[in-house]
N, C-alpha and C positions, 0 to 999 in steps of 0.2 A: 507493499501499499504506499510505503513511505518513495518509492522509487517514482510509483506514478506519480505521487504529487509532487516529486521534481521535476517531471515532463511537461506539469501545466506551465503554460506561456501567459501571464496576464498584458495584456498592450492594448493600445487606443484600438476604438473600431474606425474602417476605413467603409468606404461607398461601396464597395465589392463584398462586403461581410453583412450587408442589410439585411439580403433574404436568409440565410442563413443565421443568422442575430435572433430574425424575429420567426424564425421557424422552431427554434430550441425555446425561445419564450412560450410559444404556443403551448409548445408538447410541455413545459415546465408544468404549467397553471390551468392544462385542461381539465374540465371536470373537477376540479378540488374544489369550487365555494359554489359550485352550480352548476347548470349543462354550457359545455363548450366554455371560451373564455374571450376578454377583451384585451388581456395585458399586451398582446402581441401588434396590436391597431394603437396601446399606446406608446407603445415605442415606436412605431413610425411618425405620428404628429409629434409625440416630446421632441424629436430632432428641431423640428420648423421652429419651437416655439422661443420666445426669447429669455426664458427663463432655463433653458437647458444648459448644462453645464459640460461641455464635451473634455474639457481638459480635466475635470476629475473622472468621468466614465470610464470601466473600460471594460474587454470581454475576456475569458478565459478561453484557450486550444490547449488541446490534446489532439497529438497524432496526426493536426491540420485539419482539425472539428473541431468548429464551436461547441464549447459544453458549457458554458456562465457567459453573464452577464450583469453590471448593474449597470444605473443610471443615475447621475445627481442632476439635481433642478435647484433652484433657488428657492422660496418657500416665507413666509410672514407670520408674525405674531399680532394680534392687534390688539391694542386694549385705550377705551374713549379715545378712540380716533388716530391713537399715535402707533406706527408700524414700523416694527423691527425686524431685520432680514435673521431669516434661519436657514439652514441648510436643510433638505430631505432625499433620499433616494429610491427611488422604485421606478420600476420592480427591480429586483434582485433576484434575478432565476438561474436555476440549474438543471442542466438536461437530466431529465427523471431516470435514464439507464444508467445515470453518473452519481446519482444518489451516494452520501456517507464517504465522498473521496477528498474530503476536505476543499472543495471547488468555493464553495460560498465564505467559508474562512478566506481561503486566500485571497478573494476580491476585494474583504473586507480588509484585512491587515495592509494593502497594497495602498488602499484608495484613503484609509481613513486618517493618515499622516499626511496624505496631502491635501487634504481639507483643513487639517488643523495648521500646516505651513502657509496656506493662502489666506487664512488669518481668520476665518467663521466661524463664530461665537460656539456653536450647538449644530446638532444634528438630531431634526426631532422625525418618527416616522409612523407608521404603522403596521404591525408584524405580527412575527410568532412570538408569544409570551414565553414560550421553553426556547426560543434558540438564543434571540440577542440578549439579555442577560449575563450569556457568557462573554460578549462582547463590550461586558460595561456600560451598556445600557439600562434606564430603569424607567418606571413610571413616572407621566407626565403628570400628577399630582403634586411628587415634589418640587416640581417648579412652576406651580401655579399655573401649569398652562392645559390648556381644553382642547376639545375637539367640537367644530360647530355643528355635527352629526350627533352625537353620542357623551359627550361631555369629557368623561376618563371613562379607562378600561384598560387591563392588563397588557392589551395588544397595542396602548398607546404609550410611547417612549421616548427617551431622551439619549442623548447621551454628548455631556459638557465637551467641548474642544478648547475655548481659551477663555480669558477673565471676559467677565462681564455676563455670561449666559443667565447668573444667578438673576441678574436686574430682568430678566427676560419672564414679561406674564401677559395673559390674555388670552384671547383664541386665536387658535391655529389655522391658516390656509393655505393651503398649496396651489398652484398654477392651475389655471382656467384650464388648462390643456385635460388635466385627470377627469374633471366632468366630463370634457369635449366628446372624451374618448370613449365613453358609456352609451353613446348611441347604438343602436342596437340594428339598426339598419345597414347603419356604413358600417357596424363590424364584420357583421351578414357577408355583406358583397367582397369584403376584402379578403376577409379567411378562404374565398372559393380559390386565390393563386397558390393556397397551398395544400399538401395533401388530405384527402377525407377521414376526419376521426368522430365518431359517431358522440354527440353532444348527449348527453344520459341527466335524468333531472332524478336523483335519489336524496332520502330521506337522510341518510349517513353524512349527506356531502354539509360540510364547512372543514374539509381537513388537513391537519398539520405535518402529526409526525406520520398517520398511517397514510399507508396509497390505498390506490382505486385499480382491481386488477380483474381478472376473469379466470374463473375454473375450465383449466383446458385439459385434465384429465383426473380421474380420481379413482383408485386402487385401495380398498380397505383403507387404512388410517393415513394414506401415502395422496399426495395431491401434488399436481401441479398445476400455477398461477400463469395465465400471459398477461405480462405486464410489457406492454407497448410490444416489439418483435424480441421479447426476453420469455423462456419456460422457465420458473423458477419455481424449484421444488420448494414445499410446504406442508408444515404440520397444524393441525388445530390446535387453539388456545385451551387451556385444561375446564373451561368451562361448559366447554360444546357436550362431554361425556356424560350419560345420563341422561340427555337431550331425546328428544324422539327422534327417528331415521329421517322423517322428512322436515327436520331442522338445520340438520347437516347438510354442507354443500354438495352440491349434484355437479356436473359438467353445465359448463353455460352459465351458473350464477357469477353474478358479481361480489365481490366481496372484498372487505378491507382487512389491512395486514400488516404489521412490521416488515419493513425490508431485512432482511439480512445478507450480508453477501458472501459471508463466509460459509454460509450453510442453511439449513431449512430456515424460511421463511415462515411467522406465526400469523396462520388466520383467528381474527378479531372478531369477525360478526358477517353475516350472509345478508345483503342488502334486496331490498322486496322484489318480488319476483310478475314479472308481466303474465310470462304464462308457465305450466311447470305439467308435465308430462309423467302420469306414473301407468303404473297398470300391475297385477299381482303377481307374483313371482310362482311360476310353474311348480320348481320344486321344494317351494313351500306354502301350501296352499293358505290363500286369503291373508299371504303376507304381501304390504307391498312392495314393489320395485319401480324406484324416483327413477327416472331414465334422463331428465334432462327438465331444463330452466330457458326461462326468455329466448323461447324458440318464435318465431315469426311462422315458417309456414314448417309443417311437416310433409315430408317427398317421402310417399308411401311406394316404394320399389318393387315393381311384381313381373319377373318375366314372361310373358307369353307364350309359357310350353308348359310342362306339367305344372310348375308350382305357380300356376295363376288357380284363385281360388275367392272367388270373391264375397264369399262369406268372412276369411280372414282379411280382407279389404274393409269390409262395414268394421268390424271392431276396431282396426286403425281409425278411421275415418271417427267414428264417436270417441276414442281416445284421444284422438288430436281437438275434438271441439270444446271435449270436456277439458280439456287440460289449457284452451286458449290460444292453439294455433291454429291457422289455415290448413284444411286438409289440402293437397294437390297430389295423384296419385297417377305415377311414372310407368305406362307399361313398357317395359325394356325389351330389345329384340324382336322388334316387329319385323324386322329382314325374314327371322323365322314363321312368320305366321302370316298365311294367307287372307286372313280377313280381319286386318285387328280393329277396322269400323264397329266389329258386335261389339268386343268386349268393352270399348268405351263407351258406347252406347252401355251398356250394363251396367257399366259405373256410373255411368253420370245421371240411373236412374234411383240409388241409391238417395243421393242428397243434391240438393239444388246450391249447395254449399261446397260439393266435392269439386273441384277444377281435375280436367285429363288432359294427359297426354300419353300418348303411341311415338316412342324415338328408339332408336339404334343409334347407338353412340361408336358401333362398329365403321358404320358408315354414314355420320354424324348425319341421319335423319332426324327431322322435329328435335332436336339443338336448339334452333334460332328459336324456337318457342319458350325457352327457358330462362331468356335472355333477361324474360319481365321479371326475374324474379330477385335478377343478380342489382340489386338496386345498392348503394353503398347504406352502410351500417346494418342491412339483412342478415336473420341466423337463421337459417334451414339444417335440419334434421333431417337424416335421411334412415329410414328404418325399412324392413324386410329382411325372406330370406337368405339366407346365404345360395351365394351363386345366382342373385335377383339381378345382379349388376352394378351396386350400390359405388365398388369401387371404378370401376370404368367409368362412372358418370362423373365421379369426382375430378377423372382425372381430363374428363371430357370440359367437364365446366372450367376449371382451372389452366387448361390450354399445356399443362405437363405429367409429367410421368409422377405425381406423384404419391401415389397408391401402388400395393402390387394387389395383382388381380390373379386368378386362377380360373381355369372351366369348370363346365359341369359334368359329374358323373353319366357316362351314356345310360348307365342303365337302368336310371330314374329321376335324372334329371334335374336333380337337386346338386347343391353347390358344394364347395370346399368353402369352411370358413377362413379368411385372408384377414378378417378384423376380429381383434380378440378381447378388444375393450373400448370403451367409448373413447373419443379423443375428437377437440376443436381444434380443426385446421382453417390456416387463413390463407383468404382470396384478397385480390388486389381491392382498393378502395372499401376496407375495413368489412367486407362480406365476409360470414364466419360461416364452415359447415361442420355440424355434429357428424361424424359418423359412429355408428351402434353394428354391436356384433348380428349378426343374423340371428333372425327368432322364428322358427316353422309356425310356432304355438303360440296363439296371442290371446290370453284369458283377458275378462273384461273383470275390471273393478268397480268400487263404486262410482259408475259415470251414467245413470241415470239422465242428467242435462244433457249430455253427448249425445246418449242414444235419442232421449226426446228432439234433440235439434238435428239429427241425422234423420230421423223419421219424421220429420215435422209436418210433412203431408197427413198421418195416419195419426198424430197427434190432434188434428186440426179434427180429422173426423171424428173420434172419441169425441170431442165436445159434443158435435151435432148429434151423440145416438139418447135415445128416450132416458133410459137409466144413464146413472152416475159409475156405477160398478159397472157394467155392458160386458161378458166378457167374448162379445163377439160372435156366440156362439147357436143358442135357440132364444135369443131374445125378441121379443116384436122390436120395433122402431131401431133396427140397427145399423145408422150410417154406416158401419166400416164394410157390412158383408152388403147393403145396397149396391158401395164403389164397385167391390169383386163383382158382383152379379153385373156389374154395368160395363163390364170391363176397365174400369179406372184405377184399379188396385190389382195388385197382383197376388195371389193366395198365398207364395212363395217367401212373397217382400213382406209378408205379415208374421207369417211362422219366422221367420229371421229376427224381425222386431222382437216377436216374443221370447224367442231362444234369448237374446243376448239381452232383456230385460232380468230374464230370471238368471241370468249368468251370473249379471251385476248384484241382483237381489241378493243371493246364496254367497256368493264371494265379501259382498259387505260383510255379511254376518257372522262368517268366520273371520274376519280381519275385526272386529270389535271382540269376538271372543278369545280370539289372540291377545289383542290389547288387554284387555281382561286380566286375564294369565300371567301377561307381562308384569302388571301393577302389581299382582297380588305377589309375585316373587319378590318384586326388590322389595317389598312390605313385610320381608322373612325375621322372626326376632332373632337367626341367628348367621 
């Protein structure tokens, strides 16, 4: 680490550095205090402000890459019409993947003496209360200086530099450019020139020491966190143990963590989920298997050979809808099927919420249709049987060979496992793919809401039956039976709806019983 510190070069910024400095600043503050950030736009505007002090400002460079920057400007403290000049800095930015390398400390150590030598009486800032006191800063209430928005707080600090600072009292004001840079429309327009990063709005945000990342692998008690371009090994904080399984991190979860460059980082919390896909574990009847979180689209991948099973697709569709994801059925290997349109129509009849595409990744048939889902910031989860073509599809979407593939067995048309655990794969423009191991059997969890959404036409008919508890058998005034007789509803579709409903109810009952046994086990007196 010391060798790395010695390689860091602190110098003045040049015009050629501007884009890379702003990109680093964007990355340093992205999603820390709210969706996205505006600090990179502030840097751009600050350079042309009359209060900006380029003679004090510096950037940090490591191996030819800009990894930090500090920007100084003049500010003022006003009391009863009297203005007194002070110094401020901000932003102080450090490349997030270079955290804890001492870059911020080096920038302060090299610029604070310059400010003192220039004759400034003191520095006033808003910053991390756990960081700046190590460099001599104390809260502004010691000096009778107030912030115009919140008065005083632990984050509002000052550092005396020369004599006379103790005589400065009143309300602190930064240069007008700090407020001007908060224009959201201008910031959004300016941000478009940089690589796309997804803005997130989470309740965990106002982060300081903690970092925000995403679970990219989860195997027993071992995790990997995707933090920018890095894959960081991590363990759970002790307070997680004893929690219900659904509260533990799953692949796709956003988590806060303490970054450790020398070993396992520590996961502190799981942020609220936009969606949550789950199903019963077939090996442990009634025990839930939590599969993925924050998924926008569930790609249900089924090949047009012996693997095709409409009932299994219906189960996946219900799981997607219940979990808050949009179901997209991908019928692969269409080049091996003489009439893929027949299968597409059969799937489309399952629900008006299902999207269907027949493709051949081998011959690039239908792949253009899938580009509509590759929206920047989108997460797509792939599920389906082994050998259905998930890995081949991922390679086709990414445009490169990033997944191993294997053929199907000729004797039964079933595939060999190429994915053995769930993992998050990054494509360009922050598009994320969650690949999952092949699942030939898909049980139903307590997903009655998803079933009702999938079979919304039957649910609507049930509301029109004469009796609220109609079994659609021999009861008079049954709207469901009337729809079947009129050819508006197939008896097979009704039977599938009933079957999935029974599975959901039975599995939910088993889950509740197992949960009851588990709680009783924890309360044992020994």
